[in-house]
C-alpha positions as CSV (number, residue, x, y, z in Angstrom):
1,M,12.1,30.6,-1.0
2,P,8.5,29.7,-2.0
3,G,6.9,26.4,-0.6
4,S,9.5,25.9,2.0
5,M,8.6,25.2,5.2
6,P,8.7,28.1,8.2
7,A,11.5,27.7,10.5
8,S,9.1,27.9,13.4
9,R,7.1,24.6,12.2
10,R,10.3,22.6,11.6
11,P,10.7,21.1,14.8
12,V,6.7,20.0,15.2
13,V,7.1,18.6,11.7
14,E,10.5,16.6,12.9
15,I,8.8,15.5,16.2
16,R,6.0,13.7,14.4
17,R,8.1,12.4,11.5
18,A,10.1,10.5,14.5
19,A,7.0,9.5,16.5
20,L,5.3,8.0,13.7
21,G,8.7,6.0,12.6
22,W,8.8,4.9,16.2
23,G,4.9,4.1,16.0
24,F,5.0,2.2,12.9
25,S,8.3,0.2,13.9
26,L,5.8,-0.8,16.7
27,L,2.9,-1.7,14.8
28,Y,5.4,-4.0,12.7
29,G,6.9,-5.4,15.2
30,R,5.9,-6.3,18.7
31,L,2.7,-4.8,18.3
32,A,1.7,-6.0,15.1
33,F,-1.5,-7.1,16.5
34,L,-2.7,-3.7,16.8
35,H,-2.3,-2.7,12.9
36,E,-5.2,-3.9,11.4
37,P,-7.3,-2.5,14.3
38,A,-5.5,0.7,14.2
39,G,-6.3,1.0,10.5
40,R,-9.8,0.4,11.1
41,L,-9.9,3.1,13.8
42,L,-8.8,5.9,11.6
43,N,-10.5,4.5,8.2
44,G,-13.7,2.8,9.6
45,P,-15.0,0.2,7.1
46,A,-12.8,2.1,4.3
47,W,-9.8,0.6,5.6
48,N,-10.8,-3.3,4.4
49,C,-13.3,-2.0,1.4
50,R,-10.5,0.2,-0.2
51,R,-7.9,-2.8,0.0
52,M,-10.4,-5.5,-1.7
53,M,-10.6,-2.8,-4.5
54,A,-6.9,-3.9,-5.7
55,L,-8.6,-6.8,-6.7
56,D,-11.5,-5.2,-9.1
57,P,-11.3,-6.1,-12.1
58,P,-10.4,-9.8,-11.2
59,V,-9.7,-11.0,-14.7
60,F,-5.9,-12.7,-13.7
61,A,-4.9,-15.7,-12.5
62,T,-1.5,-14.8,-10.8
63,L,-0.8,-12.0,-8.1
64,L,1.8,-10.7,-6.0
65,D,1.0,-8.3,-3.2
66,L,4.1,-6.2,-1.5
67,G,4.0,-5.4,2.0
68,C,1.2,-8.0,2.3
69,G,1.1,-7.4,6.3
70,E,-1.1,-10.4,7.9
71,G,-2.3,-11.4,4.0
72,C,-5.4,-10.1,4.1
73,L,-5.8,-9.4,0.4
74,V,-3.8,-12.4,-0.5
75,A,-6.4,-14.6,1.4
76,R,-9.3,-13.1,-0.1
77,A,-7.5,-13.2,-3.6
78,A,-6.8,-16.9,-3.0
79,R,-10.4,-17.7,-1.9
80,A,-11.3,-16.4,-5.3
81,G,-8.9,-19.1,-7.1
82,V,-6.1,-16.6,-7.7
83,L,-2.6,-18.0,-7.4
84,A,-1.5,-15.2,-4.8
85,L,1.6,-14.6,-2.7
86,G,2.5,-12.1,0.0
87,I,5.8,-10.4,0.4
88,D,6.9,-8.6,3.8
89,R,9.9,-7.7,5.4
90,S,8.4,-7.8,8.9
91,M,8.8,-11.5,10.7
92,S,5.6,-10.3,13.2
93,M,3.5,-9.9,10.3
94,I,4.8,-12.9,8.5
95,H,4.3,-15.0,11.6
96,R,0.4,-13.6,11.8
97,A,-0.1,-14.3,8.1
98,Q,1.2,-18.1,8.1
99,R,-1.0,-18.6,11.3
100,R,-3.8,-17.8,9.1
101,G,-2.9,-20.1,6.4
102,V,-1.7,-17.3,3.9
103,P,1.4,-17.9,1.6
104,V,4.1,-15.3,2.4
105,V,7.6,-14.8,2.0
106,C,10.0,-12.6,4.3
107,A,11.8,-10.4,1.3
108,S,12.6,-6.9,0.2
109,A,10.2,-5.2,-2.6
110,S,13.4,-4.7,-3.9
111,A,14.8,-7.9,-4.7
112,L,11.7,-10.1,-5.4
113,P,11.8,-14.3,-5.1
114,V,9.9,-14.5,-8.2
115,S,10.5,-15.3,-11.9
116,D,10.3,-13.0,-14.6
117,G,7.2,-12.3,-16.2
118,S,5.1,-14.6,-13.8
119,M,2.6,-12.2,-12.3
120,D,-0.4,-11.1,-13.9
121,V,-1.3,-8.1,-11.0
122,V,1.2,-6.8,-8.3
123,T,-0.6,-4.9,-5.6
124,S,0.3,-3.0,-2.3
125,T,-2.0,-1.3,-0.2
126,Y,-1.3,1.3,2.5
127,P,2.6,1.1,1.7
128,G,5.2,3.4,2.9
129,V,7.2,5.5,0.8
130,W,9.6,2.3,-0.3
131,I,7.0,1.6,-2.5
132,F,8.3,4.5,-5.3
133,D,12.0,3.5,-4.9
134,A,13.4,3.1,-8.2
135,A,14.7,-0.6,-7.5
136,V,11.2,-1.8,-6.2
137,F,9.8,-0.5,-9.7
138,R,12.2,-2.3,-11.7
139,E,11.4,-5.2,-9.8
140,V,8.0,-5.0,-10.5
141,A,8.4,-4.5,-14.0
142,R,10.7,-7.7,-14.3
143,V,7.9,-9.7,-12.6
144,L,5.0,-8.8,-14.4
145,R,4.0,-10.4,-17.6
146,P,3.8,-8.2,-20.4
147,G,0.4,-6.3,-20.1
148,G,0.4,-7.0,-16.6
149,E,-1.0,-4.4,-14.0
150,V,0.4,-2.7,-11.2
151,R,-2.6,-1.4,-8.5
152,I,-1.0,0.7,-5.3
153,L,-3.5,2.1,-2.8
154,L,-1.7,5.0,-1.8
155,G,-4.4,6.2,1.0
156,G,-7.6,8.3,1.1
157,S,-9.7,10.7,2.7
158,I,-12.5,9.9,5.2
159,T,-14.9,12.6,4.5
160,A,-18.7,10.7,4.4
161,G,-20.4,8.2,6.6
162,R,-20.5,7.3,10.3
163,W,-17.8,9.0,12.8
164,S,-15.9,10.4,9.7
165,Q,-15.4,14.0,11.5
166,P,-13.6,12.3,14.6
167,R,-11.8,10.2,12.1
168,R,-10.5,13.2,9.9
169,I,-9.6,15.0,13.4
170,L,-7.6,12.0,14.7
171,A,-5.9,11.7,11.5
172,R,-4.9,15.4,11.6
173,I,-3.5,15.0,14.9
174,I,-1.4,12.0,14.2
175,Y,0.1,12.8,10.8
176,G,-0.3,16.7,10.7
177,K,-1.3,18.5,7.5
178,Q,-1.0,16.5,4.4
179,D,0.3,17.8,1.3
180,S,-1.8,17.8,-1.3
181,A,0.6,17.1,-4.0
182,S,0.3,13.7,-5.7
183,P,3.4,11.6,-5.3
184,E,5.6,10.8,-8.3
185,A,6.9,7.1,-9.6
186,P,9.9,6.7,-10.8
187,T,10.5,7.1,-14.6
188,N,10.6,3.3,-16.0
189,D,10.5,2.4,-19.5
190,L,9.1,-0.9,-18.8
191,L,5.8,0.5,-16.6
192,V,3.3,3.2,-17.7
193,G,0.9,4.5,-15.4
194,S,-0.4,7.5,-13.0
195,I,-2.3,8.9,-10.4
196,V,-6.2,7.8,-10.0
197,I,-8.7,9.0,-7.5
198,R,-11.6,6.4,-6.9
199,K,-14.7,8.1,-5.1
200,D,-16.5,6.1,-2.8
201,R,-19.0,5.7,-0.3
202,W,-16.3,7.0,2.3
203,G,-14.7,9.9,0.3
204,E,-11.6,9.3,-2.1
205,S,-9.1,7.0,-1.9
206,V,-5.9,7.6,-4.0
207,W,-4.4,4.9,-6.2
208,W,-1.1,4.6,-8.6
209,M,-2.7,2.5,-11.7
210,G,0.0,1.3,-14.1
211,R,1.0,-1.3,-16.7
212,R,3.8,-3.1,-18.0
213,P,3.3,-2.5,-22.0
214,N,3.0,-5.5,-24.3
215,Y,5.3,-4.4,-27.5
216,D,4.2,-7.6,-29.0
């Protein structure tokens, strides 16, 4: 079958997938204090700078950040005068965010504890595959006001800047060869959007940018 994975590669891919799942469960659990350092190790300054690009342009009053982790984006939005709330399922992350005074709630992205049409912008940075679940997109559409935006940072490449080559090698060791195909968002009549590539000083970041249309 064209495009199918060679049988010799399947065990390696399955082992790497299992190892990544175990590693992420630790980084969102007992080793949550290492989550941000690990991100900075792999991405350098791009880790946080790209995350903060989700606040640009800053023409909104309310923001909901899905999979907020320690609440870095929520804290920055709040300092800019935005009414911001973070959502995460990891109690370890929530405790770390709350110790910093960041408003976060333990909830699933597929059942958001937020009123209909109450958010100007919904963000998510470096999320897992759960972000493109149909139930998540339905909830995002529900909580957005007509005309509200979705800004999802999926990841990106590190091809320039100090230590870019060692970081590329490390990422290849950890993640293996990445599929170049763009992820597909679920069909949803209430959200329209597409994959957007944004160039920056470190390479390129990959986003899904969308909007709830205003039909009024």
